[in-house]
LUMZAKOL-180304 format. One record per residue (C-alpha): z, y, x; residue in three letters. Coordinates in steps of 0.1 Angstrom, whole numbers, m for minus. Each point is the difference from the previous one (the first is absolute). Layout:
(r (Z, Y, X), 'ALA');
...
This chain:
(r (m2, m1, m3), 'MET');
(r (m5, 35, 14), 'SER');
(r (14, 33, m16), 'LEU');
(r (m25, 24, 32), 'THR');
(r (m28, 3, m27), 'ARG');
(r (m10, 36, m5), 'SER');
(r (m10, 18, m35), 'PHE');
(r (m21, 29, 0), 'GLN');
(r (m15, 12, m33), 'ASN');
(r (m37, 8, m5), 'LEU');
(r (m15, m17, 30), 'VAL');
(r (m37, m10, m8), 'GLN');
(r (m33, 2, 19), 'GLY');
(r (m29, m23, 6), 'LYS');
(r (m14, m18, 30), 'LEU');
(r (m19, 23, 24), 'ASN');
(r (m17, m28, 22), 'THR');
(r (m2, m37, m14), 'ALA');
(r (19, m26, 13), 'ILE');
(r (m2, m34, 9), 'ALA');
(r (23, m30, m10), 'SER');
(r (25, m14, 22), 'GLY');
(r (15, 21, 30), 'GLY');
(r (m8, 33, m5), 'ALA');
(r (34, 20, 6), 'THR');
(r (m13, 39, m9), 'SER');
(r (m18, 12, m29), 'ILE');
(r (m18, 34, m3), 'SER');
(r (8, 14, m33), 'VAL');
(r (m6, 34, m17), 'ASN');
(r (30, 14, m23), 'ILE');
(r (m15, 7, m37), 'ASP');
(r (0, 37, m9), 'GLY');
(r (33, 10, m16), 'ASN');
(r (17, m34, 13), 'PHE');
(r (22, 3, 34), 'THR');
(r (m2, m23, 34), 'ALA');
(r (29, m20, 10), 'PRO');
(r (24, 14, 24), 'THR');
(r (28, m11, 26), 'SER');
(r (m9, m36, m2), 'LEU');
(r (11, m30, 27), 'SER');
(r (2, m37, 1), 'ALA');
(r (36, 6, m14), 'SER');
(r (m7, 26, m23), 'ASN');
(r (m34, m14, m18), 'TYR');
(r (m18, 7, m30), 'LEU');
(r (m22, m27, m22), 'MET');
(r (m33, 9, m10), 'MET');
(r (m25, m20, m26), 'VAL');
(r (m39, 0, 12), 'ILE');
(r (m20, 0, m28), 'ASP');
(r (26, m4, m25), 'PRO');
(r (m28, m2, m30), 'GLU');
(r (m12, m32, 16), 'GLY');
(r (m37, 14, m3), 'ASP');
(r (m16, m14, 32), 'GLU');
(r (27, m31, 4), 'HIS');
(r (36, m6, m5), 'ALA');
(r (22, 26, 11), 'PRO');
(r (16, 0, 35), 'GLU');
(r (36, 12, 7), 'ILE');
(r (0, 15, 34), 'VAL');
(r (36, 14, 17), 'LYS');
(r (m2, 36, 14), 'VAL');
(r (20, 4, 33), 'THR');
(r (m17, 30, 17), 'GLY');
(r (m20, 28, m14), 'VAL');
(r (m22, 25, 25), 'SER');
(r (m18, 38, m7), 'GLY');
(r (4, 28, m17), 'SER');
(r (m29, 2, m22), 'SER');
(r (m26, m27, m13), 'ASN');
(r (m9, m24, 13), 'PRO');
(r (39, m14, 7), 'TYR');
(r (2, m30, 24), 'THR');
(r (25, m26, m19), 'LEU');
(r (14, m30, 22), 'THR');
(r (6, m27, m21), 'VAL');
(r (9, m39, 0), 'VAL');
(r (m27, m16, m23), 'ARG');
(r (7, m25, m29), 'GLY');
(r (33, 4, m12), 'GLN');
(r (19, m18, m32), 'GLU');
(r (m24, m29, m1), 'SER');
(r (m29, 23, 3), 'THR');
(r (m32, m9, 22), 'SER');
(r (m11, 26, 25), 'ALA');
(r (m37, 2, m11), 'GLN');
(r (m30, 23, 7), 'ALA');
(r (m2, 32, m18), 'TRP');
(r (m29, 25, m3), 'ASP');
(r (7, 35, 7), 'ALA');
(r (8, 19, m30), 'GLY');
(r (26, m20, m12), 'ARG');
(r (33, 14, m16), 'THR');
(r (31, m9, 18), 'ILE');
(r (31, 12, m19), 'VAL');
(r (39, 0, 5), 'ALA');
(r (10, m27, m24), 'ALA');
(r (34, m17, m15), 'LEU');
(r (m5, m37, 9), 'THR');
(r (16, m33, m4), 'SER');
(r (18, 4, 35), 'GLY');
(r (16, 32, m8), 'ILE');
(r (14, m12, m33), 'MET');
(r (15, m31, 20), 'ASP');
(r (15, 25, 22), 'ASP');
(r (15, 23, m27), 'LEU');
(r (12, m36, m16), 'MET');
(r (19, m3, 32), 'MET');
(r (m7, m38, 2), 'THR');
(r (m1, m23, 30), 'THR');
(r (17, m32, 8), 'SER');
(r (34, 13, 7), 'ASN');
(r (m3, 36, m20), 'LEU');
(r (m7, m1, m39), 'THR');
(r (2, 29, m28), 'TYR');
(r (m3, m17, m34), 'ASN');
(r (m11, 30, m20), 'HIS');
(r (3, m19, m33), 'THR');
(r (38, m6, 4), 'TYR');
(r (4, 32, 25), 'GLU');
(r (14, m26, 29), 'ARG');
(r (1, 5, 34), 'LEU');
(r (3, m31, 25), 'GLY');
(r (2, m4, 34), 'ILE');
(r (2, m33, 18), 'LYS');
(r (m1, m12, 37), 'ASP');
(r (m16, m33, 18), 'ALA');
(r (28, m22, m9), 'THR');
(r (m2, 5, m36), 'ALA');
(r (m20, m22, m20), 'PRO');
(r (m34, 9, m17), 'GLY');
(r (11, 6, m36), 'THR');
(r (29, 23, m8), 'TRP');
(r (34, m19, m11), 'THR');
(r (m11, m2, m40), 'ALA');
(r (m32, m19, 15), 'GLY');
(r (m20, 27, m14), 'ALA');
(r (m25, 21, 20), 'ASP');
(r (23, 32, m5), 'THR');
(r (32, 10, 9), 'PRO');
(r (33, m7, m23), 'ASP');
(r (18, 35, m2), 'GLN');
(r (m12, 35, 3), 'ALA');
(r (3, m2, 37), 'LEU');
(r (3, m36, 17), 'HIS');
(r (8, m5, 38), 'ILE');
(r (m6, m36, 7), 'TYR');
(r (4, m1, 42), 'THR');
(r (22, m20, 23), 'ALA');
(r (22, 33, 6), 'ASP');
(r (m8, 19, m33), 'PRO');
(r (16, 36, 4), 'ALA');
(r (m6, 34, m12), 'ILE');
(r (3, 28, 23), 'GLN');
(r (10, 34, m4), 'LEU');
(r (m5, 29, 22), 'GLU');
(r (11, 33, m2), 'HIS');
(r (m21, 26, 20), 'THR');
(r (33, 24, 10), 'THR');
(r (14, m21, 28), 'GLY');
(r (m21, m31, m9), 'ASN');
(r (28, m13, m16), 'ILE');
(r (m8, m38, m9), 'THR');
(r (16, m21, m26), 'SER');
(r (m11, m35, m12), 'LEU');
(r (m1, m24, m30), 'ILE');
(r (m8, m34, 7), 'SER');
(r (8, m38, m9), 'GLY');
(r (11, m29, 16), 'ALA');
(r (m14, m39, m1), 'ALA');
(r (37, m4, m13), 'ASN');
(r (0, 23, m26), 'GLY');
(r (15, 24, 10), 'GLU');
(r (m12, 34, m6), 'LEU');
(r (11, 28, 24), 'THR');
(r (0, 41, m2), 'ILE');
(r (3, 20, 29), 'GLU');
(r (4, 36, 3), 'SER');
(r (m6, 13, 32), 'ASP');
(r (m11, m25, 26), 'THR');
(r (1, 26, 29), 'ALA');
(r (38, m2, 3), 'THR');
(r (1, 29, 22), 'ALA');
(r (m19, 22, m26), 'ALA');
(r (27, m4, m27), 'GLY');
(r (33, 6, m4), 'ALA');
(r (m1, 7, m38), 'THR');
(r (m24, m30, m5), 'ALA');
(r (8, m15, m35), 'ALA');
(r (m18, m24, m27), 'VAL');
(r (8, 17, m32), 'LYS');
(r (m5, m10, m37), 'LEU');
(r (m5, 27, m24), 'LYS');
(r (0, 1, m39), 'VAL');
(r (m16, 30, m20), 'GLN');
(r (3, 18, 35), 'GLY');
(r (37, m7, 6), 'SER');
(r (13, m19, 30), 'ASP');
(r (12, m35, m9), 'ARG');
(r (6, m20, 30), 'LEU');
(r (m5, 10, 34), 'GLU');
(r (1, m24, 31), 'ALA');
(r (7, 17, 31), 'HIS');
(r (12, m6, 39), 'PRO');
(r (37, 0, m15), 'LEU');
(r (m7, m23, m28), 'GLY');
(r (m7, 3, m37), 'VAL');
(r (9, 27, m26), 'THR');
(r (0, m6, m38), 'VAL');
(r (m5, 33, m22), 'THR');
(r (11, m9, m36), 'GLY');
(r (14, m32, m16), 'ALA');
(r (0, m32, 19), 'LEU');
(r (0, m34, m21), 'ALA');
(r (2, m32, 19), 'LYS');
(r (5, m37, m7), 'THR');
(r (25, m4, 30), 'SER');
(r (9, 16, 33), 'GLY');
(r (18, m3, 32), 'THR');
(r (2, 12, 32), 'PHE');
(r (m19, m20, 26), 'ASP');
(r (10, 6, 41), 'ILE');
(r (m2, m18, 32), 'THR');
(r (33, m19, 6), 'HIS');
(r (25, 29, 14), 'PRO');
(r (17, m30, 20), 'LEU');
(r (m23, m28, 6), 'LEU');
(r (m34, 23, 4), 'GLY');
(r (m36, m9, m8), 'GLU');
(r (8, m37, m6), 'GLU');
(r (16, 6, m30), 'LYS');
(r (m3, 27, m27), 'ARG');
(r (27, 10, m27), 'LEU');
(r (m3, 13, m33), 'ARG');
(r (26, 14, m27), 'HIS');
(r (m8, 4, m37), 'SER');
(r (m1, 33, m13), 'PHE');
(r (35, 12, m22), 'VAL');
(r (m14, 6, m37), 'GLU');
(r (15, 6, m36), 'GLY');
(r (m8, 12, m30), 'PRO');
(r (10, 37, 5), 'ARG');
(r (m15, 25, 27), 'ALA');
(r (33, m2, 23), 'ASP');
(r (7, 19, 33), 'LEU');
(r (28, m14, 21), 'ILE');
(r (18, 19, 24), 'TYR');
(r (31, m13, 21), 'ARG');
(r (20, 10, 30), 'GLY');
(r (37, m6, 15), 'SER');
(r (26, 33, 7), 'VAL');
(r (33, m4, 16), 'THR');
(r (25, 18, m23), 'LEU');
(r (13, 28, 26), 'ASP');
(r (18, 16, m33), 'SER');
(r (12, m13, m32), 'SER');
(r (m30, 12, m15), 'GLU');
(r (m35, m2, 14), 'VAL');
(r (m32, 15, m13), 'GLU');
(r (m32, m18, 6), 'VAL');
(r (m35, 20, m9), 'CYS');
(r (m31, m23, m9), 'MET');
(r (m25, 27, 10), 'ASP');
(r (17, 7, 36), 'ALA');
(r (5, m41, 3), 'GLU');
(r (m39, m5, m6), 'ALA');
(r (m9, 29, 19), 'GLY');
(r (m15, 15, m28), 'MET');
(r (m2, 38, m12), 'THR');
(r (33, 13, m22), 'PRO');
(r (m9, m7, m35), 'GLY');
(r (m26, m29, 4), 'THR');
(r (26, m27, m9), 'PHE');
(r (7, 16, m36), 'GLU');
(r (m41, 9, m3), 'ALA');
(r (m8, m36, 10), 'LEU');
(r (21, m22, m20), 'SER');
(r (23, m2, m31), 'ARG');
(r (29, m24, m8), 'ASP');
(r (15, m6, 32), 'PRO');
(r (25, m32, 5), 'TRP');
(r (21, m7, 28), 'SER');
(r (24, m25, 15), 'ILE');
(r (25, 9, 27), 'VAL');
(r (21, m29, 19), 'SER');
(r (21, 0, 33), 'CYS');
(r (m6, m29, 21), 'PRO');
(r (38, m1, 7), 'SER');
(r (11, m2, m37), 'GLY');
(r (17, 33, m2), 'SER');
(r (m4, 16, m35), 'PRO');
(r (m28, 26, m7), 'VAL');
(r (m11, 20, m24), 'LYS');
(r (m31, 18, m5), 'TRP');
(r (m20, 26, m24), 'GLU');
(r (m38, 9, 0), 'MET');
(r (m7, 37, m9), 'ASN');
(r (m36, 12, 1), 'GLY');
(r (m9, m10, 38), 'CYS');
(r (33, m5, 11), 'CYS');
(r (19, m29, 3), 'LEU');
(r (39, 6, 6), 'THR');
(r (22, m28, 16), 'ILE');
(r (36, 1, m3), 'LYS');
(r (20, m27, 19), 'GLY');
(r (28, m5, 30), 'GLU');
(r (m9, 24, 33), 'ILE');
(r (m17, m19, 28), 'GLY');
(r (m13, m29, m23), 'GLN');
(r (m42, m6, 0), 'GLN');
(r (m13, 3, m35), 'ALA');
(r (m39, m17, m8), 'MET');
(r (m16, 14, m25), 'TRP');
(r (m34, m8, m20), 'ILE');
(r (m12, 23, m27), 'VAL');
(r (m30, m8, m20), 'ILE');
(r (m20, 25, m23), 'SER');
(r (m34, m2, m20), 'GLU');
(r (m27, 19, 7), 'ARG');
(r (m11, 31, m20), 'GLN');
(r (m27, 21, 15), 'ASP');
(r (m31, 15, m12), 'PRO');
(r (m21, m26, 16), 'GLU');
(r (16, m29, m10), 'TYR');
(r (6, 11, m37), 'LEU');
(r (m39, 9, m2), 'ALA');
(r (m6, m39, 5), 'THR');
(r (m13, m20, m25), 'GLU');
(r (26, m24, 7), 'MET');
(r (30, 18, m17), 'THR');
(r (5, 11, m35), 'ASP');
(r (11, 32, m12), 'ASP');
(r (34, m2, 9), 'ASP');
(r (m10, m6, 39), 'GLY');
(r (7, m35, m5), 'ASN');
(r (m16, m30, 19), 'LEU');
(r (m24, m18, m28), 'ILE');
(r (6, m33, 9), 'VAL');
(r (m19, m20, m26), 'GLU');
(r (m33, 15, m7), 'TYR');
């Protein structure tokens, strides 16, 4: 297949001199009045023309015009004879020669070779390599989908002109699909694979991990890490803590350096003052002393007040329920902000 042809309008003339059959590689042509001579032709940018398109003398001949010389009639055309299953024949002077649309041109425009197919009927583009079977996977002579890549290393490369940042979408023999952003690692500290819905970011995979924006639903989940003691020879996982509420857990310990100690959830969690109350509601707390010493406590706003024997260590836990606007805006909550557990 070649897409290096030249397309030029209003190119028509007459043979200035007779030409013999066989190997003539140049012909003399007078361009008809009100028509134009071809220009800027070469072996890689050629024009297809037809001699005697009406078949007055005998069957027409298609020639490939690879060069033109002259600034006025007669022009000399450099040609390759007998193209597209036509024969190089002898022609009388005065026969018409015209730039025409041929089946070879249409084949090029249809973009069909043994490894590249565009099906206009179904609007499907297919790309194969030498390792692929002769027919497409559906057994028909057409790609199976709008874009069908059928190769030993199927991949789509996306390269941005700014910085030549390259990203890839590729498939492997084991069924693995890889989406890789910024394969030139030195180029992109902010490289990420993003999933957007209606213009909003929903998932972003970046060098530090994955960020999900919005509600995340799953059937199960764990952390799965290299074993911290045994190393690469074994992995370690724990299941997530789950429940019918969107609970937040705060915990810690404090030494009672007076009979009454106040623990601020914002300060303990390293949050801006007021964040705990803006983020959560209905806090619930437990306090105990490992020594068994009696202790009392009270939760007021973001502060947990603990009363007990001076010098004792108190261990505390506070559980509250999310009430931030982004959580309440999800489809997982009812009008009262409670998690809808059955639906």
